[in-house]
N, C-alpha and C positions, 0 to 999 in steps of 0.2 A: 293653324295650331288647334283649332276646335275640332276639325276633322281628325287631326293627328291623335288627340287625347281620347276621343270617342272610339276611333277605329283600333287603337292599341289597348283599350281597356279589356281585360279578360272577360269572356262571355259570361261565366258564372257570376262575376262581380257586377257586371252591368245589369243583370237581371235581379240580383239580390240586394244591391245597395241602392235603396230608394233615394237617398240624398243625392248621390251621384246622378241617378237617372233624372230626377226632377230638375236639377241644376243644368244638366245637358239639354233637356227639353226646353227649359226657360231660355237658355242661350240661343238655341236654334230658332225658336219662335220669334224672339225679339230681334234677332238679326234680320229676319224677313220683314217684321213689322216696321222697323226703322228705315227699311228700303222701300216701303209702300208710300208713295207720294202722289196724292194726299193719303194720309193714313186711313181715311174713311173707305178707301179701296182695298184695304187689307183683307185678304182671303187666304187663311192659312191652309197649307196642304195637309198638315197633321192637326186635326181639329181639337178644340178644347171647350170647356165650359167654365164660365166665371162662377166661382163659389164663394159664399160668405166664409169668414174665418172659422166658424164652428164646423163647417163641412169639409174643410181642407185636410188632407193627410198631413201629419206633423212634419214630414220631410219636405213638403212642397215649398216652392219659391213663389210667393205672390198668390194671386187669386185665379190665375189661368191654369186650370187642372186638365191635363190631357184626357180625352174621352176614352182612351184605352192606353195600355202600355205598348208603345210603338217599339219596333225592333231597332237595334243599333243601325242596321242597314237603312231603314226608313229615315232615321235622323241624318245619316250621312248623305243619302240621296237628296234630301231636302236642303242640306247645306250646299251641295253642288249646284242646285237650282238657284239658291240665293247668291252664290258667287257669280253666276252668270247674270243675274239681275243687277248686281252691284256693278259689274263690268259695263253693262249696257248703260247704266246711269252715268258712270264716269265718262265713258266714251261719248255720251250725248252732251257733255258739258262744253263742247267746242263752240256751241252757239251762244252768243253773248246774252240773248234773252233768257237762257236757262239759269243764269246767275240770280235772277229774281225769284226763282222757285223757292217756296217755303214749305217746310214740314210743320203743319199747324193742326193740332189735335182738336181744338175747340176754342171757346172764348172764356173759359173759367180761369181764375187767377193762376192756378198751378198747371194748367195745360201747357204742353210743349209748343213753342213757336220758334223754329230755328230755320236759318238759311240752309240751302242745300249742302254747303260745305260744313256748316256746324253739325247737321244731323249725321253726315258721313263720319266726321270725327267722333261724335258722341257714340255712334254705333261701334266704331273701332274700339274706343275705350271700354264700353260696356262689355263687348265680347271678350276682349283681352282680360278684363277683370275676372270674368267667370272662368275663362280658360285657366287662369292662375289658380283659382279655387279648385277646379277639377284636378289639376296637376298635383296640388297639395294633398287632396283627399287620396289620390292614388299613391302618392309617396308615403303618406302617413300610414295608410291601411295595408298596403301591399309591398312597401319599400321598393316600388318600381319607379324608375326614372324615365321620363318621356324625353326623347331627343328634340332639340330645337328644329323647327321647320324653317330653315333659312331661305328656302326656295320652294315655290309651289309649281305644280304642273301647269303647263300652258292651258288657258281656257279656250275651248273650241267655240 
């Protein structure tokens, strides 16, 4: 659904609506981040800089600001890589010892510490939440309806 909404967004809208762009970028980055186990190994394909609130564009989502405006195709290619990464994680869960793997950010009170299943579900919820927002923006601004992706292409 994330690939669907990004790929079906009109070119001129993708490059001019910064709220849509930053939300799409945030969704793509965090999809990969939550698949990086342990998260200290996270190395994004589309880089960003962490910025203080005063330095962030008003349309941005959070403190991870892209180092440049990436093309729609760059976001889609990154999503395809993340889908393969996710498939590899899920396929690897056949080994019983993998059930003990945890996604642990650190040891601060608010840091994430989830089992492998919890982080996969968290990632799914987070992504679908933002896909809903992206679809709403497109619907409200352009009166364009995105079709439901009830089936995805086979992963190679």
